[in-house]
C-alpha positions as CSV (number, residue, x, y, z in Angstrom):
1,X,-28.0,-34.6,41.5
2,X,-28.6,-31.1,42.1
3,X,-31.3,-28.9,40.4
4,X,-30.5,-26.2,37.5
5,X,-33.6,-23.6,36.5
6,X,-33.3,-20.5,34.3
7,X,-35.7,-18.1,32.8
8,X,-34.7,-15.6,29.9
9,X,-37.9,-13.0,29.6
10,X,-38.6,-11.9,25.9
11,X,-41.7,-10.2,26.9
12,X,-40.8,-7.1,28.8
13,X,-44.5,-7.1,30.8
14,X,-43.3,-10.3,32.4
15,X,-40.4,-8.5,34.0
16,X,-41.7,-7.8,37.4
17,X,-42.7,-11.6,37.9
18,X,-39.4,-12.7,36.9
19,X,-38.6,-13.5,40.7
20,X,-41.8,-14.9,41.3
21,X,-41.3,-17.7,38.7
22,X,-37.9,-18.0,39.3
23,X,-38.2,-19.1,42.9
24,X,-41.6,-21.3,41.9
25,X,-39.0,-23.1,39.7
26,X,-36.3,-23.1,42.5
27,X,-38.3,-24.6,44.8
28,X,-40.2,-27.5,42.8
29,X,-36.4,-28.8,42.4
30,X,-35.9,-29.0,46.3
31,X,-35.5,-32.5,46.3
32,X,-32.6,-32.5,43.5
33,X,-30.9,-30.3,45.8
34,X,-32.0,-29.7,49.7
35,X,-28.6,-28.5,51.0
36,X,-28.3,-24.8,50.0
37,X,-29.5,-22.5,46.9
38,X,-28.7,-19.4,45.4
39,X,-30.1,-17.6,42.1
40,X,-28.8,-14.4,39.9
41,X,-30.8,-12.0,39.0
42,X,-30.4,-9.5,36.0
43,X,-32.0,-6.2,35.6
44,X,-31.5,-3.2,33.4
45,X,-28.4,-1.5,34.4
46,X,-26.4,1.5,34.3
47,X,-22.9,1.6,32.8
48,X,-21.7,4.5,34.8
49,X,-22.4,2.0,37.9
50,X,-21.3,-1.1,39.4
51,X,-22.8,-3.0,41.9
52,X,-20.9,-5.5,44.3
53,X,-23.4,-8.1,46.0
54,X,-21.7,-9.1,49.3
55,X,-22.3,-11.1,52.2
56,X,-21.4,-11.6,55.4
57,X,-22.2,-14.1,58.2
58,X,-22.0,-11.3,60.8
59,X,-24.2,-9.0,58.8
60,X,-25.5,-6.3,61.5
61,X,-21.6,-5.7,62.5
62,X,-20.3,-5.5,58.9
63,X,-22.7,-3.9,57.2
64,X,-23.6,-0.6,60.0
65,X,-21.2,1.5,58.6
66,X,-20.1,-0.2,55.4
67,X,-21.2,2.6,53.0
68,X,-19.5,5.5,54.7
69,X,-16.2,3.3,55.4
70,X,-16.1,2.1,51.8
71,X,-16.8,5.6,50.3
72,X,-14.5,7.5,52.4
73,X,-11.6,4.3,51.2
74,X,-12.5,4.6,47.5
75,X,-12.8,8.5,47.7
76,X,-16.6,8.1,46.1
77,X,-20.4,7.8,47.4
78,X,-21.3,4.5,47.9
79,X,-25.3,3.3,48.2
80,X,-25.8,0.2,50.2
81,X,-29.5,-2.2,50.4
82,X,-29.1,-5.1,52.3
83,X,-31.1,-8.1,51.9
84,X,-30.4,-10.5,55.0
85,X,-26.9,-11.6,54.8
86,X,-26.1,-9.9,51.5
87,X,-26.1,-6.8,50.6
88,X,-26.3,-4.3,47.3
89,X,-23.2,-2.1,47.4
90,X,-23.9,0.5,44.3
91,X,-20.5,2.9,43.2
92,X,-18.6,4.2,40.3
93,X,-17.9,1.5,37.8
94,X,-14.0,3.1,37.4
95,X,-14.2,2.2,41.3
96,X,-14.8,-1.2,41.5
97,X,-11.6,-2.9,41.6
98,X,-10.6,-0.4,44.0
99,X,-13.8,-1.2,45.8
100,X,-12.8,-5.0,45.8
101,X,-9.2,-4.4,47.5
102,X,-10.2,-1.9,50.0
103,X,-13.0,-4.6,51.5
104,X,-10.6,-7.2,51.9
105,X,-8.7,-4.5,54.5
106,X,-12.0,-2.9,55.7
107,X,-14.3,-6.4,55.9
108,X,-11.8,-9.7,55.6
109,X,-14.6,-11.7,56.9
110,X,-16.7,-10.5,53.8
111,X,-17.3,-12.4,50.9
112,X,-18.2,-10.9,47.0
113,X,-20.8,-12.8,45.6
114,X,-20.7,-10.9,42.5
115,X,-20.1,-7.5,40.4
116,X,-21.4,-5.7,37.3
117,X,-23.7,-3.3,36.1
118,X,-26.9,-5.8,35.9
119,X,-26.3,-8.6,38.4
120,X,-27.5,-9.8,42.0
121,X,-26.6,-12.9,43.0
122,X,-28.2,-14.0,46.4
123,X,-27.4,-17.7,47.9
124,X,-27.5,-19.2,51.2
125,X,-27.3,-22.7,53.1
126,X,-30.9,-24.2,53.4
127,X,-33.6,-26.1,52.0
128,X,-34.8,-23.6,48.5
129,X,-38.0,-22.6,50.1
130,X,-36.1,-20.7,53.0
131,X,-33.0,-19.3,51.0
132,X,-36.1,-17.8,48.8
133,X,-37.9,-16.2,51.8
134,X,-34.7,-14.9,53.7
135,X,-33.7,-12.5,50.3
136,X,-37.7,-11.7,49.4
137,X,-36.6,-13.1,46.1
138,X,-40.0,-13.5,44.7
139,X,-40.3,-9.8,44.9
140,X,-37.7,-9.2,42.2
141,X,-38.2,-8.1,39.1
142,X,-35.6,-8.6,36.2
143,X,-34.8,-9.1,32.6
144,X,-33.4,-13.3,33.2
145,X,-32.1,-15.1,36.0
146,X,-30.7,-18.2,36.4
147,X,-30.9,-20.8,39.6
148,X,-29.6,-23.9,41.5
149,X,-30.3,-26.3,44.3
150,X,-27.4,-28.0,45.6
151,X,-26.5,-31.7,46.5
152,X,-23.1,-31.4,47.6
153,X,-20.7,-34.3,46.2
154,X,-17.2,-32.8,45.7
155,X,-17.1,-29.9,48.6
156,X,-18.3,-28.9,51.7
157,X,-22.2,-27.3,52.2
158,X,-21.0,-23.6,52.8
159,X,-22.5,-20.4,51.4
160,X,-19.2,-20.2,49.5
161,X,-19.2,-23.5,47.8
162,X,-23.3,-22.6,46.8
163,X,-23.9,-22.0,43.4
164,X,-24.0,-19.5,41.2
165,X,-20.3,-18.6,40.9
166,X,-19.3,-15.6,39.7
167,X,-15.5,-15.1,38.3
168,X,-16.2,-12.2,35.7
169,X,-18.1,-9.0,35.7
170,X,-21.9,-9.7,35.2
171,X,-21.0,-13.4,34.4
172,X,-22.0,-16.3,36.5
173,X,-22.8,-20.3,36.4
174,X,-24.6,-22.7,37.5
175,X,-23.4,-26.6,37.3
176,X,-25.2,-29.8,37.6
177,X,-21.9,-32.6,37.2
178,X,-18.6,-33.4,38.5
179,X,-15.6,-32.0,36.4
180,X,-12.6,-34.7,37.1
181,X,-9.4,-32.5,35.9
182,X,-10.5,-29.0,37.9
183,X,-7.7,-29.0,40.2
184,X,-5.3,-28.6,37.2
185,X,-7.5,-26.0,35.8
186,X,-7.4,-23.9,38.8
187,X,-3.7,-23.7,39.6
188,X,-3.2,-22.7,35.7
189,X,-6.0,-19.9,35.9
190,X,-4.7,-18.5,39.1
191,X,-1.6,-18.5,37.6
192,X,-3.1,-16.7,34.3
193,X,-4.5,-14.2,37.4
194,X,-8.1,-15.3,36.9
195,X,-9.8,-15.0,40.5
196,X,-10.9,-18.2,42.3
197,X,-11.9,-18.6,45.7
198,X,-13.0,-21.9,47.2
199,X,-12.3,-25.6,46.4
200,X,-15.6,-26.0,44.4
201,X,-15.1,-27.5,40.6
202,X,-17.9,-25.5,39.3
203,X,-15.9,-22.3,40.4
204,X,-13.4,-23.5,38.0
205,X,-16.1,-23.9,35.3
206,X,-17.0,-20.1,35.6
207,X,-13.3,-19.3,35.6
208,X,-12.7,-21.0,32.6
209,X,-15.3,-19.3,30.4
210,X,-14.1,-15.9,32.4
211,X,-10.6,-16.7,31.1
212,X,-11.7,-17.8,27.6
213,X,-13.6,-14.3,27.0
214,X,-10.6,-12.2,28.6
215,X,-8.7,-13.8,25.9
216,X,-10.9,-13.2,23.2
217,X,-13.3,-15.9,22.9
218,X,-17.3,-14.8,22.1
219,X,-19.4,-16.8,25.3
220,X,-20.8,-19.2,22.2
221,X,-16.8,-19.8,21.3
222,X,-15.7,-20.4,25.3
223,X,-18.8,-22.7,25.8
224,X,-18.0,-25.0,23.0
225,X,-14.0,-24.9,24.8
226,X,-15.2,-26.7,28.1
227,X,-16.4,-29.6,25.6
228,X,-12.3,-30.0,24.6
229,X,-10.8,-29.0,27.8
230,X,-13.1,-30.1,30.8
231,X,-13.2,-33.4,31.8
232,X,-16.4,-34.8,33.5
233,X,-19.8,-34.5,33.4
234,X,-21.8,-31.3,33.3
235,X,-24.7,-29.5,32.1
236,X,-24.0,-25.9,32.5
237,X,-26.1,-23.0,32.7
238,X,-24.4,-19.6,32.2
239,X,-25.4,-16.0,32.9
240,X,-24.4,-12.5,31.4
241,X,-25.5,-8.9,31.2
242,X,-27.7,-9.8,27.8
243,X,-28.8,-13.1,28.2
244,X,-28.0,-16.7,28.9
245,X,-26.5,-20.2,27.4
246,X,-26.3,-23.4,27.8
247,X,-24.2,-26.8,27.2
248,X,-24.0,-30.2,27.9
249,X,-21.0,-32.5,27.8
250,X,-21.0,-34.9,24.9
251,X,-22.7,-38.3,27.2
252,X,-25.1,-35.6,28.6
253,X,-26.0,-38.1,31.2
254,X,-27.2,-34.9,33.4
255,X,-31.4,-34.0,32.8
256,X,-32.1,-31.2,31.1
257,X,-35.0,-29.7,29.7
258,X,-35.7,-26.1,27.7
259,X,-39.1,-24.7,26.4
260,X,-39.2,-21.8,24.4
261,X,-42.6,-19.4,23.4
262,X,-42.7,-15.7,22.1
263,X,-42.4,-14.7,26.0
264,X,-39.8,-16.7,27.4
265,X,-37.2,-19.3,27.1
266,X,-37.1,-21.5,30.2
267,X,-34.7,-24.2,31.7
268,X,-35.2,-26.8,34.1
269,X,-33.3,-30.0,35.2
270,X,-36.6,-31.6,35.1
271,X,-40.0,-30.5,32.9
272,X,-41.6,-30.3,36.3
273,X,-40.0,-26.7,36.9
274,X,-41.5,-25.4,34.3
275,X,-44.9,-26.6,34.4
276,X,-46.2,-23.3,36.3
277,X,-45.1,-21.2,33.9
278,X,-47.6,-19.0,31.5
279,X,-48.2,-20.5,28.7
280,X,-46.3,-24.0,29.0
281,X,-49.0,-26.0,27.5
282,X,-48.6,-24.2,24.0
283,X,-44.1,-23.7,24.4
284,X,-42.0,-25.2,22.0
285,X,-40.3,-28.0,25.1
286,X,-36.9,-29.9,24.0
287,X,-34.3,-31.7,25.6
288,X,-30.6,-29.8,24.5
289,X,-28.8,-32.0,22.4
290,X,-24.9,-33.2,23.8
291,X,-22.4,-31.0,23.0
292,X,-24.8,-28.1,21.8
293,X,-24.4,-24.7,22.6
294,X,-27.7,-22.6,23.1
295,X,-27.5,-19.4,23.6
296,X,-30.5,-16.1,23.9
297,X,-29.7,-12.4,24.4
298,X,-31.2,-9.4,24.3
């Protein structure tokens, strides 16, 4: 099961409505994944700044003096913007890795959801409508985003196990399916120095793409590599700083539908996730082909 949605905006006038439209798409997929939900929102970034989105189960205590404590540890100003159990920390881009290491010492209970100039990731256990309300996702603006509703099959129902997974700067992935060789790849990728923090097979898929691109592959080449190297059934939707990509395994038994107009490109596990998008009645609608990479970028 699980439900995936994605929306890439071509029309800048729709950017204030990105969160609203993605929230509606996400909630429509509730019966495909009622356990937990998450969303990645991409907005205009500042190359000089990095955003670390962090999550805590004891947010009041962890966030109270976090900006000051982290700023002192890295020797730079840190801005904190809180959203329920998550907070977005903005800091100089050249301090991002230092900040991650400092957070592990200062607040060991924190989890880093994402980092980069453009992306913010919010995810939690619960019905998609409740998760969306907690973070006020409908009020968020941006250029593109992806989301996921989860029905857990291979790991526990936790915030850490929810999608999207991010293993590289401004990169994230959502997944419907199951990878059968993820344990072998987890060991290999960790030996290669790629950060993997859970036992979830989807995080291995994200880490695989990060590793391929760190070794010179384009996103398209990395997605093509999944067709050779990752065993199992999967539909991947990947977010990057500039756009999003889609690939399905060669058998393509997991449902998927796409729509494109002059204003946007949209993805849903089922067509009903797309029905409230503006101009959908005139969109070009199709099912993405098996073993075929699709990608759109700004």
